[in-house]
Each structure stands twice: as structure tokens, then as C-alpha cells.
N, C-alpha and C positions, 0 to 999 in steps of 0.2 A: 770487331772492334773496327773502328776509322781511324787509322795514327793522323790522318790529316786533321781532323775536326780533333783529337784529342791535343795536339800540337795546335788549335788557332785557339783553343779554352785555354792552355797554360800562356800562350802569348798576351791574350787580351787581358788576363788574372797580372800576370808580370807585369805589364805595360799600366794598370791600374796601383800595383802595388809600389812601382817605382814610380810613378807620377802624383801620388797623394802623400798628404805633408799633414799631419797631425795626431799618426795611430789610425788603427781602425773604425773608428764611427765617422773620425774624417774622411775615408776612402769610402767610405758608403756614395759618399754624391755625387765620383767619376765610376765606380764601378755599376751604378742606377744606371746613368747614362751610355756608360760603353755596352753593357749588357742589352739595354730594350734597343739601341741603336741597332746592335747586333742582330735582333728578332729575337733572342735567346729567353727571355721574360719580359710581360708585359711590368705597367708601375705598378699594378695589384699584385703582380708574383712578387714583384720585389720585394713590395710589402711585405707579401705572407713570408717571406725570407729571414726578413729582419725580425720581422714579431717570432719567428721561429727560434731563431739564432737569439736573438733578447732572454728566450724562455730555456738555454742552457747557458750553464758555465763556461766561463773559456772567454775567448777574442771572437769578438764580432765578425772579422774580415773572413779569416777560414771560412767560421761556420757558414753564413751566406754563398762567401764562393761555391763549398760545397755541397752547397743545397740547390744552386743554380745548373752546376756542373752537372750532378746527377740528374738532373732535369732536362738539360742537353745530350747527355750519354752515359746514362746508366753508372754504377761503380766507377770505373774506369774515367770518366768525364770529370764526377766529383774530386778524386784524388789529383787529375790533374789541375783544376781548377783548385785545388789547395796547393797544390805545390806552388803551383803559379806567383799563388796570395805569398805563400811563405819564405819560399828559398830564398829567390834573388834577395830579397829584404835582409833575411839574415845572414846571408856571405855578405851582401853590402854593411852590414855592421856589424861583423865579425872585424872586418876592414876597417873601416872607422874606428872601431874602439880603440884600436891601436895607435889611432893619430888623434884622438878625439881631443884628449888632456894637454898634447900640445898647441890646438887651436883653439879649442873653448872661450878663452878669453881675447880672442881675435875683434879686433872693432869690425870685421868685416862681418865675420857670422853673427856675431849682434846685432848689426844693419839688417842683414838680411830676413832674420830672424823677426824683431820690430814687424817687418809688414808679412812675411808670412804668418804669422798670426792670427791677423783678422780675416785673411783669405782662408783659414781653416774655419774661423767662424761663421765665414759667408758659406762653406763649402753644406758643414753642417745645420744651416738652418733651410739651404736650398733642398736639401734631404728630407727636411722636417717638413716644407711644401709643399714638396714632392710627393710625399708617404701622407701627408692630411689630403691632399688633392686626392687621392686613387680610395683612404678608408672613409673619409665622409663621402664617397660618389659626387664629387663634385661636375667632374667630366659630361657628366649627363643631363642635372639640371642647372648648375651652375653653382656660385659660394653661398648665398645666403640660403636654397631653396637646401640645397645641400646638406648645411649645418643647421638649416629645421627638421629636416626628415631624419637626419644621422642625430636626433636630440640627446640621446641615451649615451651614446659615443664619444659626444661633445664634452659631456660632463665625466664619461670614464675619464678622459683625459685630462683634464681639466682636477680632478682630486689626484689622479698619479704625479701630475706637476706641481700641486698644492704640497702633498705628500713627499716629493722627494725637496720641496724647496724649503718646506717649513718643517722639516722633520731629518730625525738622523736613519730613516727606515732604509735597510735595503733594499736596493730595485729588485729584488731576486723575488722577494715577499708579495710587492707589485702586481708581476708577473704572473705570479702564482693565483695570487686572490683575481686577477683578470681571470685568467684561464679558467676557474671554476666557476668565478661567476658566468662566463661566457658559456660555461656548459651547461651550467642551469636555466640560464637565460634564454636566449638561444640557441639550443636544444632544437 
């Protein structure tokens, strides 16, 4: 077990957790950028981590961090990455809960949140863009050809989006249906 690497994993995921706003899904953009920049995963591998994480119950950020940590350094890497994702922010939240109710109506806090919320939307859009880039193999052939060559995956994405937008279906059922379809169609 290499302690230096485990510490680097913990610090990277702590940095992601502490500088992400908007919850687990919003942290994926920063997590992806950090992990890919560190050379610990490609965009395609990160997309796989998000897909696996979405197939499981619970918060996405610790699941993706565990996936990446395991890839880097096995079980201890997964533990280190998950602890980096969860521990610092949980501690910070416990501290904030004590003070939150005295500042929640502050004009300064309200003003900051008005700008942070759209930034979170931008982070989520960037994550969706980079995942689409990887899923549709755009890097090899460009957007037009990537979408044409992967028309089946485009249709799956459109159907999932439409069902989530137009119905009350639980996303878990879409993930399960996607896994079953993938097993049958792409085996």
C-alpha cells in the first residue's frame, strides 16, 4: 500500500468536495476535470463511473469517487477517495448547521446564492457535454458523424430525457431498463 498515493487521492477528492457547490451531481464536473487532469481516468472511464454510480442507490459523488479510487489503488484507494469526498464536507456541514439558522436570511448569503445557482447549472451542463462527447465517440469522428454513427445511443438518451421530463417515472427504472436493453442489444 502506497501511503503517498492514498494521501494524494484523499486530497484531490477533498478539494473537489470543498470547491463544488450544488451537491453530488454538480461536483461531477470538477471531479471529472481533476481526475482526468491527474491522469487517473479518461473521459470515457469517468462516464463509465457515472453510469455505474447512477445504477446504484445513494449519492453519486461518493460512488464515482470510490470507482475512480479503486481503479487507481484498489480497495484502499476507493476508501481514500470516498473519505475525501464525504468526510470534510460532512464535518463542515455539522459546523454550518450550528450557525446556519442565524445567517440563512442574510442578504449577503442570498446574494451569493443567486450567482452560485447558475454556476451549478453551468457545471452540470459541462458534465453532460463531456459525457456526451465520450458516449457518442465524438472525439474520433466529430459531432455530426459521432451522432450519426451512434444513433441508437442518441435515441436512448432522448427517450430517457423525454420520460424524465414528461412523466413521474423513477430514474432507477430507466437505469434498469437501459442495463437490460444493453445486455440484450450490445452483448
